[in-house]
C-alpha positions as CSV (number, residue, x, y, z in Angstrom):
1,X,-1.0,-4.3,17.3
2,X,0.4,-0.9,16.3
3,X,-1.7,1.4,14.1
4,X,0.3,3.4,11.6
5,X,-1.3,6.5,10.1
6,X,1.6,8.6,9.1
7,X,1.0,11.6,6.8
8,X,3.9,13.9,6.1
9,X,3.7,17.0,3.9
10,X,6.7,17.5,1.6
11,X,7.2,20.8,-0.1
12,X,10.5,20.7,-1.9
13,X,10.8,16.9,-2.5
14,X,9.6,15.3,-5.7
15,X,7.5,12.1,-5.4
16,X,9.1,8.8,-6.2
17,X,9.6,8.3,-9.9
18,X,8.4,4.7,-9.7
19,X,5.1,5.6,-8.0
20,X,2.1,4.0,-9.8
21,X,-1.0,5.9,-10.8
22,X,-4.0,3.5,-10.4
23,X,-6.8,4.4,-12.8
24,X,-8.5,1.0,-12.6
25,X,-8.0,-2.3,-10.7
26,X,-6.3,-3.8,-13.8
27,X,-3.4,-1.4,-13.1
28,X,-2.6,-3.4,-10.0
29,X,-1.2,-7.0,-9.9
30,X,-3.9,-9.4,-11.0
31,X,-3.7,-11.4,-7.8
32,X,-7.0,-11.8,-5.9
33,X,-7.0,-15.3,-4.5
34,X,-6.6,-15.6,-0.7
35,X,-3.0,-15.5,0.4
36,X,-1.0,-15.6,3.7
37,X,1.7,-12.9,4.3
38,X,4.3,-12.4,6.9
39,X,4.6,-8.8,8.1
40,X,7.8,-7.7,10.0
41,X,8.5,-4.4,11.6
42,X,11.6,-3.4,13.7
43,X,11.1,-4.2,17.4
44,X,8.0,-6.3,16.8
45,X,7.4,-10.0,16.4
46,X,6.6,-11.0,12.9
47,X,2.9,-11.7,12.3
48,X,0.8,-13.3,9.7
49,X,-2.1,-11.8,7.8
50,X,-4.5,-12.9,5.1
51,X,-5.5,-10.8,2.1
52,X,-7.7,-11.5,-0.9
53,X,-9.5,-9.7,-3.6
54,X,-8.8,-5.9,-3.9
55,X,-7.1,-5.8,-0.5
56,X,-4.5,-8.3,-1.9
57,X,-4.1,-6.3,-5.1
58,X,-3.3,-3.2,-3.1
59,X,-0.9,-5.0,-0.8
60,X,0.9,-6.6,-3.8
61,X,1.0,-3.3,-5.6
62,X,2.6,-1.6,-2.5
63,X,5.1,-4.5,-2.3
64,X,6.2,-3.6,-5.9
65,X,6.1,0.3,-5.8
66,X,4.6,3.3,-4.1
67,X,1.0,4.1,-5.2
68,X,-0.6,7.4,-5.8
69,X,-3.3,7.8,-3.1
70,X,-5.8,9.6,-5.4
71,X,-7.4,6.8,-7.4
72,X,-10.6,6.0,-9.1
73,X,-10.5,2.6,-7.3
74,X,-10.6,4.2,-3.8
75,X,-7.4,2.6,-2.6
76,X,-7.9,4.1,0.8
77,X,-10.8,1.7,1.4
78,X,-8.2,-1.1,1.3
79,X,-5.2,0.7,2.8
80,X,-7.0,1.7,6.0
81,X,-7.9,-1.9,7.0
82,X,-4.4,-3.0,6.2
83,X,-3.1,-0.4,8.6
84,X,-5.8,-0.6,11.2
85,X,-6.8,-4.3,11.3
86,X,-3.5,-5.9,10.1
87,X,-1.0,-3.4,11.5
88,X,0.8,-3.0,8.2
89,X,2.9,0.2,8.3
90,X,1.9,2.1,5.2
91,X,3.0,5.7,5.0
92,X,1.2,8.5,3.1
93,X,3.4,11.4,2.1
94,X,1.7,14.5,0.8
95,X,3.2,16.4,-2.0
96,X,2.4,19.7,-3.8
97,X,1.5,20.5,-7.4
98,X,0.7,17.4,-9.4
99,X,1.5,18.3,-13.0
100,X,-0.6,15.5,-14.4
101,X,-3.9,16.3,-12.6
102,X,-3.3,19.9,-11.5
103,X,-4.1,19.1,-7.9
104,X,-2.5,21.4,-5.4
105,X,-1.8,18.5,-3.0
106,X,-1.6,14.8,-3.5
107,X,-0.5,11.7,-1.6
108,X,1.7,8.7,-2.2
109,X,1.3,5.5,-0.3
110,X,4.5,3.6,0.5
111,X,4.9,0.3,2.2
112,X,7.2,0.6,5.3
113,X,6.7,-2.8,6.8
114,X,8.6,-5.8,5.3
115,X,5.9,-8.0,3.8
116,X,6.5,-11.5,2.3
117,X,4.2,-13.9,0.7
118,X,4.0,-17.2,2.6
119,X,1.4,-19.1,0.7
120,X,-1.3,-18.8,-1.8
121,X,-4.5,-20.9,-1.7
122,X,-2.7,-23.6,0.4
123,X,0.4,-23.7,-1.8
124,X,3.6,-22.7,-0.1
125,X,5.4,-19.8,-1.9
């Protein structure tokens, strides 16, 4: 299993316009039941992973759009196991000067792996 922990600092580039700021868990998809996913990366065999609760919410959120890394929900507590334990390629690009928060540096998580829902609670997708 490959561990992906990519951080890139970007000075001139603007963050993706579709990146979601997560202020509370309700900002992410309301999907918390156990589900099976297929993860595919170039040059590797597809593999299956399970996700539930907040880990599933973060994965589903990343499947829809990039997510701001700084969050009141501590997204990193769910992103790190997805990377480390499940081998999902999630990139974190660092940007400068967040006009909304005034932070000098901030990160955006983006899903690089192809992730597909296979089944939810025993029901094929």
